Structure formats: structure tokens, C-alpha cells
N, C-alpha and C positions, 0 to 999 in steps of 0.2 A: 623822542625817541627815535632809535636809529639801528640800523645792522651795522652791526660793528666788521665783519669780516666775510670773506667769500666774493660770490659774485655779485652779491647786491652790498656791498661792505658800504656803509656809508650813505646808502638809502636813507630818507626819513619816512617814517611811520607814525601813520595816524593814530594818534593818543585819543584816551575818552574824555567827552567833553566834562564827563562829570567823574565823580568818586567811586562812583560803581563796581571799575576796574584797578587794580593796582601793579601798575607794572612794573615789571625785572626791572632792577636798576643797573645801568651798564656794566656797574663794576662786577657787579653779582652774576650778571650774565657772561661777562667776559670769564671770569674765574671757572664757571658751569662750563662752557665751551671750551678753556682750555683743559679743563680734568678729564674729557670725554672728544678730542680733538681727532685721535685714530681711529674712531669709532664710528665716525658719521659718514663717512665716502659710502654711498651706496646704499643708508639703513632706509629701515622703514621706520617712522618715527609717530608717536601719538602725543599728541599736544592735548592734554584734558582740562576743561576747563581754560580753554585757551585765551579768553580775554579777546586782547586785541590778536593774538597770533603770532606776537613777536619769538615765541622760541620754537616754534614749528618754522617759519620763515630763516631765522639765523639758521636753522639746520639744514634747510633745504639750500640755504644762500653758499652752505659750506658742503656741500655734494649730499646730500641725502637723497636717495633714489626717490621716494615719495615722504608725503604728512598727510593725518588725516588729525583734523582740530574740530572739539568737540565741545557744545557750550550752550547752555539752555536759556542764554537771555539773546535776543534777538538782535539789540543794540549791539553785541559782541560779535556775532555773527556776521554783521553786517559789516563791522570796524572788521573782521577779521577778513572778509573777501575784496575789502576795498582797499587793504593793505598788499594781499594776494595779488592784485591787478598792477598795484602800482608797482611792483616787484616783476612783473610779467609774466609769471605763472600760477600754474593749476594746481590745486588739490582739492580732496573730498573736505565739505565745511560742513558737519551735523549738526543740526539747532536741535538739541534735545539734553534731558537730564544725562549725566555723567555714567550714573550707576545702572542706570536703564542700557545705554550702549555697552556698557562693558559686560552687563548680565544677555546680552544679544550679540556679539562682537563674535564674528569666526576667524578674523585675520591676526596674524603674528607680528608684533612688533618687536623691533632689537633696541629703540631707545623710548622711553615714555617719558615725558615732562609732566609732573605735577603742581598745579598751584592754585590750591579751591579757596576761596572764601577763607580765612582762617576762624579757627576756635568755632567750627559747628559740625564739626564729628566728621566732617566729606571725605577728608584725607583717609582717616583711619577705614570708613567704609567703601574707599575705591580703592587702597595700596593691594588688597587681597585677591582682588579683582582684577587687576593689572596683572599682576603677579601669574596668573592664567593663560593673559594672551602675549608672554612673552616668550621670545625666541632664548635658550639658555645661553647664549652667548650675549644677552641684553643689558642693558643697565637702567633701573628706575630711579629720574632724580626727582626728588619733591621738596618741595620748600615749605616751611611752616614758621610761627612765631618761636621764639626760643622757649619758652616754657613748655610747650606741647611733646608729652611723649609720645614714639611713634615705637611700634613692636620690632623686636632685635629680630624677628624672623617674620617670613611670610608664608604663604602657599606656593608650591611648586620649588623649595628649596633655595627660595631667594633669601638674603640675609645682609643686612645692614651693615655696611664695609666703610664708610664713612661717612662725617659730619663736620661742616665748617660752618662758623659764624659770621654775619655778616650786620652787625650793628643789634636790630632787633630780631633779626630773621636768621632761620636755621638750613643750610641746603643737607638734604641727607640722600646719601647714594646707597642704592641696594643692588646686588649682585647674586647670580646664582651660584651655589657652592661657598668653599672659603670657609 
């Protein structure tokens, strides 16, 4: 696993030693960042269910102002911290339940990445809560398996505007209005 572009481009990131974290492939990551490339500079990023932290780190590498990483796994939190250190960048890393974090969060974000464990209902729970923490010009990028149905609309006026399939998974983009 590596950072694809930006300041840290080419830098290798640590991967989990087991299968508890499912890192986003380079192909999917490249497609994701190509689709939001003009929105990253100066953005405030939320990497929810962060795993290794690779999506938030990629955003920081490409000019995001800040990132908040949230994961309840102590191993994932430590892995994210090590990967941030490898890149020489500081960020907020929260060890805790993502839903509880969203319910108590007071910050607003420009970009949110959601890649929770598949098929356990976390994405459906998190999406409306994330929409409450987004700036109106923001984008929510959520990864899920192909067969999983997601809502067309979220709270605060966010709508599903684009879906793209990659093998057995799908990237879903929510934006305000449209």
C-alpha cells in the first residue's frame, strides 16, 4: 500500500498484519481521488472507519488542510499513527466508536471518506450523521459491496449523485442539492 500522489507520493504505508482491515486498492483510490481532485486543496477531511489511515493521508498529501481519523480498533489507531509519522504529518486520531464520534462532533468537514466493515449496517447508520457534519460544498465518498443498497437522499440535503463499480465494490458520492 502506498501514497499515490502529492507531497508524500510513492511513500509506502504499513498494512495490517491480519485481515481485520481491508485497505482500498490503488485502482479504487486513484479513481476516487481523480473524481475529487479539485476539492482537496485546503479541505477539512474526515476519514471515518479509518483502518490504516490511507485515504486521509492521501488527502493530506494532496493538499488537504487537516484530517480527523476515527476508528474503534486500537490496532487501526496505532497503524494510522505510524503511517502519519512515516509521512511526517500530524493529525487528530480518535480511538472510539464512529457513530458516537459523529453524535458528539461539533466540527464541519469538506470531504468525508467512509469505508466501514461491510454488511453490518454501519454505513447506513453513519451516512445521515455524517451529512449533518458536512459543509454544503462538501462531498461524502462511501465504499460498499455491490449488493448493498444505500439511501438516495440524506439529511441536510445531500443526495447520491454518482456510483462507480470496481469489481465487488462500489464507490458512492453524495453532494448537497442537485
